[in-house]
C-alpha positions in Angstrom: 0.0 0.0 0.0 1.2 3.5 -0.7 2.1 5.9 2.1 0.0 9.0 2.9 1.2 12.1 1.1 2.0 15.2 3.2 -0.9 17.2 1.9 -3.4 15.0 3.8 -4.4 16.3 7.2 -3.6 14.3 10.3 -7.3 13.4 10.6 -7.3 12.0 7.1 -4.1 10.1 7.7 -5.5 8.5 10.8 -8.6 7.5 8.9 -6.6 5.9 6.2 -4.7 4.0 8.8 -8.0 2.8 10.5 -9.4 1.6 7.1 -6.2 -0.4 6.4 -6.2 -1.9 9.8 -9.9 -2.8 9.9 -9.9 -4.2 6.4 -6.4 -5.5 6.3 -7.4 -9.0 5.1 -9.4 -7.7 2.1 -6.8 -5.1 1.2 -3.9 -7.6 1.5 -5.8 -10.0 -0.7 -6.4 -7.4 -3.3 -2.8 -6.3 -3.3 -1.6 -9.9 -3.8 -4.0 -10.2 -6.8 -3.0 -6.9 -8.3 -6.4 -5.4 -7.6 -5.5 -2.7 -5.0 -6.1 0.1 -7.5 -4.7 3.4 -6.4 -7.7 5.3 -7.7 -10.0 3.5 -5.2 -7.7 2.0 -2.5 -4.8 4.5 -2.4 -4.4 6.9 0.5 -5.8 9.9 -1.4 -8.8 7.9 -2.6 -9.5 6.7 1.0 -9.1 10.2 2.4 -11.9 11.4 0.0 -14.3 9.0 1.7 -14.0 10.9 5.0 -14.8 14.2 3.3 -17.8 12.7 1.6 -19.4 11.9 5.0 -18.3 15.1 6.6 -15.8 13.5 8.9 -18.1 10.8 10.4 -15.7 7.8 10.7 -18.4 5.2 11.3 -20.2 6.3 8.1 -16.9 6.3 6.3 -16.3 2.7 7.2 -19.8 1.8 6.0 -19.1 3.6 2.8 -15.9 1.7 2.3 -17.6 -1.6 2.9 -20.1 -0.7 0.1 -17.1 0.2 -2.2 -15.6 -3.2 -1.5 -18.8 -5.1 -2.3 -19.4 -3.1 -5.5 -15.9 -3.5 -6.8 -16.0 -7.2 -5.9 -18.7 -7.8 -8.5 -17.1 -9.7 -11.4 -18.6 -7.3 -14.0 -17.4 -4.2 -12.2 -14.0 -5.6 -11.5 -13.6 -6.4 -15.2 -14.7 -2.9 -16.2 -12.2 -1.2 -13.8 -9.3 -3.4 -15.1 -10.4 -2.7 -18.7 -10.3 1.1 -18.2 -7.0 1.0 -16.3 -5.5 -1.0 -19.2 -6.8 1.4 -21.8 -5.3 4.3 -19.8 -1.9 2.5 -19.7 -2.0 1.8 -23.4 -2.7 5.4 -24.3 0.0 7.1 -22.1 2.4 7.4 -25.0 0.1 9.4 -27.3 -1.3 11.6 -24.4 -4.9 10.4 -24.8 -5.2 8.8 -21.4 -7.6 11.6 -20.2 -9.8 11.4 -23.3 -13.2 9.8 -23.3 -12.5 8.3 -26.8 -10.5 5.5 -25.2 -13.5 4.2 -23.2 -15.6 1.1 -24.2 -18.4 1.7 -26.7 -17.2 5.3 -27.4 -17.5 4.7 -31.2 -21.3 4.2 -30.9 -22.0 6.5 -28.0 -20.3 9.5 -29.7 -23.2 9.9 -32.1 -25.5 10.7 -29.2 -23.3 12.1 -26.5 -20.4 14.7 -26.8 -18.5 15.6 -23.6 -15.1 16.7 -22.5 -14.2 14.6 -19.5 -11.0 16.5 -18.7 -10.1 19.8 -20.4 -6.4 20.5 -21.3 -6.1 23.3 -18.7 -6.9 22.8 -15.0 -8.6 25.4 -12.8 -6.4 27.9 -10.9 -6.8 25.7 -7.9 -5.7 22.7 -9.8 -9.0 20.9 -10.3 -10.0 19.0 -13.5 -12.6 20.7 -15.7 -15.4 18.7 -17.3 -17.7 20.3 -19.9 -21.1 19.0 -20.9 -23.4 20.7 -23.3 -27.0 19.5 -22.8 -27.7 19.9 -26.5 -25.1 17.2 -27.0 -26.8 14.7 -24.8 -29.4 13.0 -27.0 -31.4 11.2 -24.4 -34.1 10.1 -26.9 -31.5 8.8 -29.3 -29.7 6.9 -26.5 -32.9 5.2 -25.4 -34.1 4.3 -28.9 -30.9 3.5 -30.8 -28.3 2.3 -28.3 -28.1 -0.9 -26.4 -28.8 0.4 -23.0 -26.1 -1.8 -21.4 -23.5 -0.1 -23.7 -24.6 3.3 -22.4 -24.3 2.0 -18.8 -20.9 0.5 -19.4 -19.6 3.7 -21.0 -21.0 5.9 -18.3 -19.6 3.8 -15.5 -16.2 3.8 -17.4 -16.3 7.6 -17.3 -16.6 7.5 -13.6 -13.6 5.1 -13.3 -11.5 7.3 -15.6 -12.3 10.4 -13.6 -11.1 8.6 -10.4 -7.9 7.7 -12.2 -7.4 11.2 -13.5 -8.1 12.9 -10.1 -5.7 10.5 -8.3 -2.9 11.3 -10.7 -3.5 15.1 -10.6 -3.7 15.0 -6.8 -0.3 13.3 -6.5 1.3 15.6 -9.1 -0.1 18.8 -7.5 0.2 17.7 -3.8 -3.5 18.6 -3.1 -6.8 16.9 -3.2 -7.9 17.5 -6.8 -11.6 17.4 -7.7 -13.8 18.2 -10.7 -15.2 21.5 -11.8 -18.3 20.6 -13.9 -19.7 23.0 -16.5 -23.2 22.2 -17.7 -24.1 24.3 -20.7 -27.8 24.9 -21.1 -27.6 26.7 -24.4 -30.6 25.8 -26.6 -32.3 23.9 -23.8 -36.0 24.6 -23.3 -38.1 24.2 -20.2 -39.5 21.0 -21.6 -36.0 19.7 -22.5 -34.8 20.1 -18.9 -36.5 16.9 -17.7 -36.5 13.5 -19.5 -38.3 11.3 -17.0 -37.5 7.9 -18.5 -33.8 8.6 -19.2 -33.2 10.2 -15.9 -34.9 7.3 -14.0 -32.9 4.7 -15.9 -29.6 6.6 -15.7 -30.0 7.2 -12.0 -30.9 3.6 -11.4 -28.1 1.9 -13.4 -25.3 4.5 -13.3 -25.6 6.9 -10.4 -27.2 4.9 -7.5 -25.9 1.5 -8.4 -22.3 2.5 -9.2 -21.2 6.2 -9.1 -22.4 6.9 -5.6 -20.8 3.7 -4.4 -17.3 4.1 -5.8 -16.6 7.9 -6.3 -16.3 9.8 -3.1 -16.2 13.6 -3.0 -14.9 14.1 -6.6 -16.9 17.2 -7.6 -15.7 20.6 -6.3 -18.2 22.9 -8.1 -20.9 22.9 -10.7 -21.6 25.8 -13.1 -24.8 25.8 -15.1 -24.2 28.3 -17.8 -26.1 30.0 -20.7 -29.3 29.5 -18.8 -32.4 31.3 -20.0 -33.6 33.9 -17.5 -36.9 32.0 -16.9 -34.9 28.9 -15.8 -32.5 30.9 -13.7 -35.4 32.5 -11.9 -36.9 29.1 -11.3 -33.7 27.9 -9.7 -33.6 31.0 -7.5 -37.1 30.1 -6.2 -36.0 26.6 -5.5 -32.8 27.4 -3.6 -34.6 27.6 -0.3 -35.4 23.9 -0.5 -31.9 22.7 -1.5 -29.3 21.4 0.9 -26.7 23.9 1.9 -23.8 21.6 0.9 -25.3 21.3 -2.5 -25.7 25.1 -2.9 -22.1 25.7 -1.9 -21.0 23.8 -5.0 -23.7 25.1 -7.4 -23.9 28.3 -9.5 -26.4 29.2 -12.2 -25.3 31.8 -14.7 -27.7 33.4 -17.2 -26.7 35.6 -20.1 -23.3 35.7 -21.8 -21.1 33.5 -19.5 -18.0 34.7 -21.3 -18.4 38.1 -19.7 -18.3 36.6 -16.2 -14.6 37.0 -15.4 -14.7 34.9 -12.3 -16.3 31.9 -14.1 -13.9 32.2 -17.1 -10.8 32.4 -14.9 -11.9 29.5 -12.8 -12.5 27.3 -15.9 -9.2 27.7 -17.6 -9.4 31.1 -19.2 -11.1 32.8 -22.2 -9.6 30.6 -24.9 -10.5 27.3 -23.2 -14.1 28.4 -22.3 -14.6 29.6 -25.9 -13.4 26.3 -27.2 -16.0 24.6 -25.0 -18.8 26.5 -26.6 -17.4 26.0 -30.1 -17.3 22.3 -29.6 -21.1 22.0 -29.4 -22.5 19.7 -32.1 -26.3 19.9 -31.4 -26.6 16.1 -31.3 -30.0 16.4 -29.5 -31.4 19.0 -31.9 -32.6 16.4 -34.5 -35.9 15.4 -33.0 -36.9 13.1 -35.9 -36.8 10.1 -33.6 -38.7 11.6 -30.7 -42.4 11.6 -29.9 -44.7 14.0 -28.1 -44.6 12.9 -24.5 -47.6 15.1 -23.5 -49.7 13.5 -26.2 -48.4 10.1 -25.2 -49.3 10.5 -21.5 -52.8 11.6 -22.5 -53.5 8.8 -25.0 -56.6 6.8 -24.2 -56.8 4.8 -27.4 -56.2 1.1 -27.9 -52.7 0.0 -28.8 -51.7 1.1 -32.3 -49.6 -1.0 -34.7 -46.2 0.1 -33.4 -47.3 -0.6 -29.9 -48.7 -4.0 -30.8 -45.3 -4.8 -32.4 -43.5 -3.8 -29.2 -46.0 -5.8 -27.1 -45.2 -8.9 -29.3 -41.5 -8.3 -28.6 -42.3 -8.2 -24.8 -44.3 -11.4 -25.0 -41.4 -13.0 -26.9 -38.8 -11.8 -24.4 -40.8 -13.0 -21.4 -42.4 -15.9 -23.2 -41.5 -18.6 -20.7 -42.8 -16.6 -17.7 -46.0 -15.7 -19.5 -46.5 -19.2 -20.8 -46.1 -20.7 -17.3 -48.7 -18.2 -15.9 -51.1 -19.1 -18.7 -50.9 -22.8 -17.9 -51.8 -22.2 -14.2 -54.4 -19.5 -14.9 -52.3 -16.6 -13.5 -52.1 -14.6 -16.7 -54.4 -11.9 -15.2 -55.8 -9.7 -18.0 -55.3 -6.5 -15.9 -51.5 -7.2 -16.0 -50.8 -9.4 -19.0 -53.4 -8.4 -21.7 -52.3 -6.3 -24.7 -54.0 -3.3 -23.1 -52.1 -3.8 -19.9 -48.8 -4.1 -21.7 -49.6 -1.0 -23.7 -49.8 0.8 -20.3 -46.3 -0.5 -19.6 -45.0 0.9 -22.9 -46.7 4.3 -22.5 -45.6 4.5 -18.9 -42.0 4.2 -20.2 -42.5 6.6 -23.1 -42.6 3.7 -25.5 -38.9 2.9 -25.0 -38.7 -0.9 -25.3 -35.6 -1.2 -23.2 -37.1 0.6 -20.3 -40.5 -1.1 -20.7 -38.6 -4.4 -20.6 -36.7 -3.4 -17.4 -40.0 -2.3 -15.8 -41.8 -5.5 -16.7 -38.9 -7.7 -15.4 -39.0 -5.8 -12.1 -42.8 -6.2 -12.0 -42.5 -9.9 -12.3 -40.1 -10.1 -9.4 -42.4 -8.0 -7.3 -45.4 -10.2 -8.2 -43.5 -13.1 -6.7 -42.0 -11.2 -3.7 -45.4 -9.8 -2.5 -47.4 -12.9 -3.5 -49.6 -10.8 -5.8 -51.2 -13.8 -7.4 -52.9 -14.8 -4.1 -54.2 -11.2 -3.8 -55.4 -11.2 -7.4 -57.2 -14.5 -6.9 -59.0 -13.3 -3.8 -59.9 -9.9 -5.3 -61.2 -11.5 -8.5 -63.4 -13.8 -6.5 -64.8 -11.0 -4.4 -65.5 -8.8 -7.4 -67.2 -11.5 -9.3 -69.3 -12.6 -6.4 -70.4 -9.0 -5.5 -73.7 -7.6 -6.7 -72.1 -4.4 -7.9 -70.4 -3.4 -11.1 -67.6 -1.5 -9.4 -65.1 -2.5 -6.7 -65.8 -1.1 -3.2 -63.7 -0.3 -0.2 -65.3 -3.1 1.8 -64.0 -5.7 -0.7 -60.4 -5.0 0.3 -58.5 -7.1 2.9 -58.6 -5.7 6.5 -61.3 -3.2 5.4 -63.1 -3.5 8.8 -59.9 -2.8 10.7 -58.6 0.0 8.5 -62.1 1.6 7.9 -62.1 2.9 11.4 -59.3 5.4 10.4 -59.5 5.6 6.6 -62.4 5.8 4.3 -62.6 6.4 0.5 -64.8 5.8 -2.5 -62.6 3.3 -4.2 -64.5 3.2 -7.5 -67.5 5.4 -8.0 -70.6 4.0 -9.6 -70.6 6.6 -12.4 -67.6 7.0 -14.7 -66.2 10.3 -16.1 -67.7 11.3 -19.5 -64.5 9.9 -21.1 -65.1 6.6 -19.3 -62.5 6.8 -16.6 -62.9 5.4 -13.1 -63.3 7.9 -10.3 -61.5 7.4 -7.0 -62.4 9.8 -4.2 -60.2 10.2 -1.1 -61.4 12.7 1.6 -58.2 13.7 3.5 -60.4 14.4 6.5 -61.2 10.7 6.7 -57.5 9.7 6.6 -56.3 9.5 10.3 -52.7 8.7 9.7 -51.7 9.0 13.4 -54.3 6.4 14.5 -53.4 4.1 11.6 -49.8 4.1 12.6 -50.7 3.5 16.3 -53.5 1.0 16.0 -53.2 -1.0 12.7 -50.5 -3.4 11.8 -48.5 -1.8 9.1 -48.6 -5.0 6.9 -52.4 -4.8 7.0 -52.4 -1.2 5.8 
């Protein structure tokens, strides 16, 4: 194991020592196997963990345990080794800090353009990353890329950043981090949020990997070229954001090149200008996108494109659906074409995400014994004298009805034919429910 550099504080050095003592067996094993990567297990990387949890040693130890578990997964271990080998192979031609060396770059570059580490560092010695939102084609990624390729590339970006920051820190004798520039030029209010992409990226990249392996690597975030309407919206939201987050975050509207503080912090006029000149507008071609507002308000039966995707879903999950059909558990409300059309539309018609959703749904069906619930509810509904389901049909209704009442399904529908569910908050006694009803029953 490497020794602690002088620029680490005594508190950080003590923490590094405590990690190496407590996890000596795991670290010794990794060192013997050539897997004690400096960017994750070196003294600088370990010291970052303490900063990420604001000096809480117990939480830092828990964080490190999560890091060990994550990096011990065969797929993750293989990715880290692949990125480190690519970096080593590119040292001679000075491309080791370029995203073009990463796996699947050749196909990702048509939908995503980013500078992971600019040539010039900040005056403090931090790496500078530039991302233009108009060069993140989220629709294109979901429709035309194998999602796993995007996940692998994105995770590889995180590994490369950890490698870069460890090298810069040792060369500059300080804890280097990233200054991230997010360029909102050309971004509309509607374009700010892409629910399906954000949910999938957060699930498969940020929460399952990035937050578990990269500790305290971002120094500051500049969101530049922001329309004044969006800047004002952020100003209204600042009150509700964590103080630690706000310390790192700055929103700049108008011509960012006239902000001397920002330009200086990000490598100077020439470098910042080159960032803006590098924009390609990859997300400006909307020929492959669809109207999300229209999609969420569709009440038609599945069209031909949806039926084709439904057929693909049935083909992909053919064994599970066939087994359910054989035992009478292919409930129409979950497995009919109409139900599967809901799955598609709920995932903005992106097949990869609809497939991920449906796979998770099948697991939850088994975990929560939904088939037994379906059988009971179907029998109760069929044996009732009413056309609509009522609150009293639900399990534990007598117990829960003392503290919560609602009209589960009104007798009359809306003019469009939708079911009406009425919940009077005055009849929702949450305190008594928590005190007097078993939570499993609720």
